[in-house]
C-alpha positions as CSV (number, residue, x, y, z in Angstrom):
1,X,61.4,91.2,169.0
2,X,61.6,87.3,168.3
3,X,61.8,84.3,170.6
4,X,64.2,82.1,169.1
5,X,63.8,78.3,169.2
6,X,67.2,77.1,169.7
7,X,67.7,75.4,173.0
8,X,71.3,74.5,173.8
9,X,71.2,71.4,176.0
10,X,74.5,69.8,177.0
11,X,75.9,68.0,179.7
12,X,77.7,70.4,182.5
13,X,81.0,71.9,181.0
14,X,80.3,70.7,177.6
15,X,81.4,73.4,175.0
16,X,79.8,74.1,171.6
17,X,80.3,75.5,168.2
18,X,77.4,77.7,167.1
19,X,77.4,78.3,163.4
20,X,75.0,80.5,161.4
21,X,75.1,83.0,158.3
22,X,75.6,86.6,159.3
23,X,72.7,88.7,160.7
24,X,70.8,85.7,161.3
25,X,70.7,86.8,165.0
26,X,73.4,84.6,166.7
27,X,74.9,87.4,168.6
28,X,71.7,88.9,169.7
29,X,70.5,85.6,170.9
30,X,73.6,85.0,172.9
31,X,73.7,88.2,174.4
32,X,70.0,87.9,175.7
33,X,70.6,84.3,177.0
34,X,73.9,84.6,178.5
35,X,74.0,88.3,179.3
36,X,76.4,87.6,182.4
37,X,78.7,85.5,180.4
38,X,82.3,86.9,179.5
39,X,82.0,87.8,176.1
40,X,84.6,88.4,173.3
41,X,83.5,89.9,170.1
42,X,86.2,89.5,167.3
43,X,84.2,91.8,165.1
44,X,85.4,94.6,167.3
45,X,88.6,95.8,165.6
46,X,90.5,96.4,168.8
47,X,89.6,93.0,170.4
48,X,90.5,91.3,166.8
49,X,93.9,92.9,166.9
50,X,94.9,92.5,170.6
51,X,94.1,88.7,170.4
52,X,95.2,88.2,166.9
53,X,98.8,89.3,168.0
54,X,98.7,87.7,171.5
55,X,96.3,84.8,171.7
56,X,97.4,83.9,175.2
57,X,95.9,87.1,176.5
58,X,92.5,85.1,176.5
59,X,93.7,82.5,178.6
60,X,95.2,84.9,181.3
61,X,92.2,87.1,181.3
62,X,89.7,84.1,181.8
63,X,91.7,82.5,184.7
64,X,92.1,85.9,186.4
65,X,88.4,86.2,186.3
66,X,86.1,85.9,189.3
67,X,84.4,82.5,189.7
68,X,80.9,83.7,189.2
69,X,80.9,84.4,185.5
70,X,82.6,81.3,184.8
71,X,79.8,79.0,186.0
72,X,78.4,80.4,182.5
73,X,80.1,79.6,179.2
74,X,82.8,82.0,177.9
75,X,81.6,83.4,174.6
76,X,83.8,83.9,171.6
77,X,82.0,85.6,168.6
78,X,83.3,85.2,165.0
79,X,85.8,82.5,166.2
80,X,87.0,81.9,162.7
81,X,88.8,85.4,162.6
82,X,91.4,84.3,165.0
83,X,92.0,80.5,164.5
84,X,94.9,80.4,167.1
85,X,92.7,81.1,170.0
86,X,91.3,77.6,169.6
87,X,94.7,76.3,171.1
88,X,93.9,78.4,174.1
89,X,90.4,77.4,174.3
90,X,91.7,73.9,174.1
91,X,94.0,74.1,177.1
92,X,91.3,75.8,179.2
93,X,88.8,73.2,178.5
94,X,91.3,70.4,179.2
95,X,93.1,72.0,182.2
96,X,90.4,74.1,183.9
97,X,87.2,72.8,182.8
98,X,86.0,76.1,181.3
99,X,83.0,75.9,179.0
100,X,82.8,77.7,175.9
101,X,80.4,78.6,173.1
102,X,82.4,79.5,169.9
103,X,80.2,81.3,167.6
104,X,81.0,81.7,163.7
105,X,79.7,82.3,160.3
106,X,82.2,79.8,158.6
107,X,84.4,76.8,159.8
108,X,86.2,77.0,156.4
109,X,88.9,79.3,157.4
110,X,89.4,77.0,160.6
111,X,89.7,73.9,158.6
112,X,91.9,75.4,155.9
113,X,94.2,76.6,158.5
114,X,94.7,73.3,159.9
115,X,93.9,74.5,163.4
116,X,92.9,72.6,166.4
117,X,89.1,72.0,166.1
118,X,89.0,70.7,169.5
119,X,88.6,67.0,168.6
120,X,85.0,66.6,169.5
121,X,85.2,68.8,172.6
122,X,82.7,71.2,171.3
123,X,79.5,69.9,169.9
124,X,78.1,71.7,166.7
125,X,74.8,73.6,166.9
126,X,73.5,75.4,163.8
127,X,71.4,78.8,163.9
128,X,69.1,80.0,161.1
129,X,67.1,82.8,159.6
130,X,63.7,83.1,161.3
131,X,61.2,80.2,161.0
132,X,57.6,80.0,161.1
133,X,57.0,79.5,164.9
134,X,59.4,82.5,165.9
135,X,57.5,85.1,164.0
136,X,54.0,86.5,165.6
137,X,51.5,87.2,162.9
138,X,53.6,85.4,160.4
139,X,53.2,86.9,156.5
140,X,53.9,84.5,153.9
141,X,54.1,87.2,151.3
142,X,56.5,89.3,153.5
143,X,58.6,86.0,154.0
144,X,58.9,85.2,150.3
145,X,59.5,88.8,149.0
146,X,62.2,90.1,151.9
147,X,63.2,86.7,153.2
148,X,63.8,85.6,156.8
149,X,66.9,87.4,157.8
150,X,65.4,89.4,160.8
151,X,66.4,92.9,159.7
152,X,65.1,92.2,156.4
153,X,61.9,90.7,157.4
154,X,61.1,93.7,159.5
155,X,62.3,96.2,157.1
156,X,60.1,98.6,155.2
157,X,59.4,97.3,151.9
158,X,60.7,100.6,150.4
159,X,64.0,100.1,151.9
160,X,64.5,96.2,151.2
161,X,66.3,96.7,148.0
162,X,68.9,98.8,149.9
163,X,69.2,96.0,152.6
164,X,69.7,93.1,150.1
165,X,72.5,95.4,148.3
166,X,74.3,95.7,151.4
167,X,74.2,92.3,152.4
168,X,75.3,91.1,149.2
169,X,78.2,93.7,148.6
170,X,79.7,93.7,152.2
171,X,78.9,90.0,153.1
172,X,78.8,87.9,150.2
173,X,81.6,89.6,148.5
174,X,83.7,91.6,150.8
175,X,83.6,89.3,153.5
176,X,84.4,86.0,151.0
177,X,87.2,88.5,150.0
178,X,88.4,89.4,153.3
179,X,88.4,85.7,154.5
180,X,90.6,85.0,151.5
181,X,88.3,82.4,150.2
182,X,88.0,83.4,146.5
183,X,90.9,85.0,144.1
184,X,88.5,85.6,141.2
185,X,85.9,88.0,142.8
186,X,84.5,89.0,139.2
187,X,83.9,85.2,138.5
188,X,82.6,84.7,142.0
189,X,80.0,87.6,141.6
190,X,78.9,86.3,138.3
191,X,78.5,82.8,140.1
192,X,76.3,84.2,142.8
193,X,73.6,85.4,140.3
194,X,73.9,82.3,138.2
195,X,73.5,80.3,141.5
196,X,70.3,82.4,142.3
197,X,68.8,81.8,138.8
198,X,69.4,78.1,139.3
199,X,68.1,77.8,142.7
200,X,66.2,74.8,143.4
201,X,67.1,73.2,140.0
202,X,69.2,70.4,139.0
203,X,72.8,71.7,138.6
204,X,74.9,71.7,135.3
205,X,78.2,72.6,136.5
206,X,79.6,72.8,132.8
207,X,76.7,75.1,131.5
208,X,77.3,77.5,134.6
209,X,80.9,77.7,133.9
210,X,80.4,78.6,130.7
211,X,77.8,81.5,131.6
212,X,80.3,82.8,134.3
213,X,83.4,82.6,132.3
214,X,85.3,80.1,134.7
215,X,86.1,76.6,134.8
216,X,84.0,73.6,136.0
217,X,86.2,73.2,139.0
218,X,85.7,76.7,140.1
219,X,81.8,76.6,140.1
220,X,82.3,73.2,142.0
221,X,84.7,75.3,144.5
222,X,82.2,78.3,144.8
223,X,79.4,76.0,145.7
224,X,81.5,74.4,148.6
225,X,82.3,77.9,149.8
226,X,78.6,78.6,150.1
227,X,78.1,75.4,151.9
228,X,81.0,76.1,154.3
229,X,80.0,79.6,155.0
230,X,76.4,78.5,155.6
231,X,75.1,80.3,152.5
232,X,73.5,77.2,151.2
233,X,72.5,73.7,150.9
234,X,72.9,70.7,148.4
235,X,69.8,68.4,148.2
236,X,70.8,65.1,146.6
237,X,68.5,62.7,144.5
238,X,66.8,60.0,146.3
239,X,68.3,57.0,144.6
240,X,66.7,53.8,145.8
241,X,65.6,52.3,142.6
242,X,62.5,50.3,142.5
243,X,61.2,50.2,139.1
244,X,61.9,53.5,137.3
245,X,64.9,54.7,136.0
246,X,66.2,57.7,138.3
247,X,68.2,60.8,138.5
248,X,70.9,59.4,140.9
249,X,73.8,61.8,140.9
250,X,72.7,65.4,140.0
251,X,72.3,67.5,143.0
252,X,70.1,70.8,143.6
253,X,71.0,73.6,145.5
254,X,69.1,76.1,147.6
255,X,70.5,79.4,148.9
256,X,70.0,79.9,152.6
257,X,67.4,82.8,152.5
258,X,64.7,83.2,150.1
259,X,64.8,87.2,149.9
260,X,68.7,86.8,148.9
261,X,67.9,84.4,146.3
262,X,65.5,86.4,144.8
263,X,67.3,89.6,144.8
264,X,70.5,87.9,143.3
265,X,68.2,86.3,140.5
266,X,66.7,89.9,139.8
267,X,63.4,88.4,140.4
268,X,60.6,90.2,142.5
269,X,57.8,88.5,144.2
270,X,54.5,90.5,143.3
271,X,52.0,88.3,144.4
272,X,51.3,84.6,145.8
273,X,51.0,83.0,142.4
274,X,52.7,82.3,139.3
275,X,56.1,80.7,138.5
276,X,58.4,82.8,140.6
277,X,56.1,82.7,143.8
278,X,56.1,79.0,143.3
279,X,59.7,78.7,143.3
280,X,60.0,81.1,146.3
281,X,57.3,79.1,148.1
282,X,59.1,75.6,147.5
283,X,62.5,77.3,148.7
284,X,60.8,78.5,151.7
285,X,59.3,75.0,152.8
286,X,62.8,73.7,152.2
287,X,64.4,76.3,154.8
288,X,61.6,75.2,157.3
289,X,62.5,71.7,156.9
290,X,66.2,72.3,157.3
291,X,65.7,74.5,160.3
292,X,63.3,71.9,162.0
293,X,65.9,69.2,161.4
294,X,68.7,71.3,162.8
295,X,67.0,73.1,165.7
296,X,65.2,70.0,166.8
297,X,68.4,67.8,166.3
298,X,66.8,65.2,164.1
299,X,68.6,62.9,162.1
300,X,66.8,62.4,158.5
301,X,68.0,63.3,155.0
302,X,66.4,65.8,152.8
303,X,66.5,64.6,149.1
304,X,64.4,65.0,146.1
305,X,63.2,62.5,143.5
306,X,63.1,62.6,139.8
307,X,62.9,60.0,137.1
308,X,64.6,60.0,133.7
309,X,60.9,60.6,132.2
310,X,60.6,63.9,134.2
311,X,58.2,62.6,137.1
312,X,59.5,64.5,140.3
313,X,58.8,64.7,144.0
314,X,60.0,68.0,145.7
315,X,61.3,66.6,149.0
316,X,61.8,63.0,150.3
317,X,62.5,62.9,154.0
318,X,64.4,59.8,155.4
319,X,64.4,56.6,153.8
320,X,61.1,57.2,152.1
321,X,59.5,58.1,155.2
322,X,57.7,61.2,153.9
323,X,57.1,62.5,150.6
324,X,56.3,66.3,150.0
325,X,55.2,68.2,147.1
326,X,54.9,72.0,147.3
327,X,52.2,74.0,145.2
328,X,51.6,77.7,145.3
329,X,48.0,76.8,144.0
330,X,44.8,77.7,145.6
331,X,43.6,74.3,144.9
332,X,45.5,71.3,144.0
333,X,44.0,68.7,141.5
334,X,45.2,65.0,141.3
335,X,46.5,65.8,137.7
336,X,49.0,68.1,139.3
337,X,50.6,65.2,141.5
338,X,51.6,62.5,138.7
339,X,55.1,62.5,140.5
340,X,53.9,62.2,144.1
341,X,51.7,59.4,143.1
342,X,54.3,57.5,141.1
343,X,56.7,57.8,144.1
344,X,54.1,56.4,146.5
345,X,53.1,53.5,144.2
346,X,56.8,52.3,144.6
347,X,57.0,53.3,148.3
348,X,54.0,52.1,149.7
349,X,54.9,53.1,153.3
350,X,55.8,56.8,152.5
351,X,53.2,59.5,154.0
352,X,52.3,61.9,151.3
353,X,51.7,65.5,151.7
354,X,51.0,68.7,149.6
355,X,51.6,71.9,150.9
356,X,49.5,74.4,149.2
357,X,47.2,77.6,149.5
358,X,44.3,75.2,149.8
359,X,41.8,76.9,152.3
360,X,41.0,73.6,154.2
361,X,43.0,70.3,154.7
362,X,41.6,67.5,152.9
363,X,42.6,63.9,152.0
364,X,42.7,62.9,148.5
365,X,42.0,59.1,148.1
366,X,44.0,58.0,144.7
367,X,43.1,54.4,145.3
368,X,42.7,51.9,148.2
369,X,46.3,51.9,149.0
370,X,47.2,55.5,148.6
371,X,45.8,58.7,150.3
372,X,47.6,62.1,149.9
373,X,47.2,64.6,152.5
374,X,46.5,68.1,150.9
375,X,47.5,70.8,153.8
376,X,47.2,74.4,153.9
377,X,50.9,75.7,154.4
378,X,50.0,77.0,157.9
379,X,48.7,73.7,159.0
380,X,51.6,71.9,157.5
381,X,54.1,74.1,159.4
382,X,52.3,73.7,162.7
383,X,52.3,70.2,162.1
384,X,55.9,70.0,161.2
385,X,57.1,72.0,164.3
386,X,55.3,69.7,166.9
387,X,56.7,66.6,165.2
388,X,53.6,65.3,163.4
389,X,55.2,65.4,159.9
390,X,58.2,63.4,160.7
391,X,59.6,63.0,164.3
């Protein structure tokens, strides 16, 4: 139902890794785009057992295949489940020029197994939950309340809690257990809730450890598992000091999907206003920025800016190229933008944007040097995806 934006463009015979969280649509995308390719799905128990016991079978089968399907990439889905297959893949790339798309939800198991990661012979690409230009008749309320995992976004609101429960129990906990990434599942389950409550906030690992009943080192390790399994992103503070004393080392963290985050935090979005909706709106805009950067293969950092006196800007793109403040308000006023104004006074070349529910775009002229562009969220997103916010 959705035309995904990802375009896999590589030189001939160049292989790739395609990483993305579960149920974001990777497999459906590959089956549609490469419907004539040889396809190995390691979620199939029989396929998993067969290739796990004898990885060399995949080499024998591929070399025995007719030439026509080998003009297309060979696809191995959930490659992290049988790490030793990468040795066979390496050999087939080097000696026979076979092209692969190696799809998975985590590189952590591959790295921890110290297996052959192909030494740059496969370029990394990322897959994300749905983004604004992929969704006809986009519904902001549905996106904030149900999230952007395709099945969740499309579901009947009456069923969404069951979808969330299944995703959390089957994937976020059972899959983590099955992959052997966590020993203390009780502590990890408690951590997920605390991580969601602190979503988009500056992290205090010591306080979180106390709340979860585990060590500070465990909390840091749990966050790294979320990063490695593509379930979240750290955002570091922008630390180029000009005048003010800045927060320079405390990260924030955003989970990969606003709906899952709300569910874990026991937070329901009832309407498009208020504190909960504002946090979800900021989270959603962040994920659009992350996906734009990844899908368009752009090279800029996403950070936040905060002074020790509490002035803050939600997102800084690149080296102060763009400063973005996200407000759920129907009408933004200058007194709501003290942090953005302060940042731009120190970084005069930064483009300043406010993303809001204002009905029309307008320019807020603060002084002769500073104009802040206030954009309705739909206009901001359209400009973002055609490269008009940052290119």
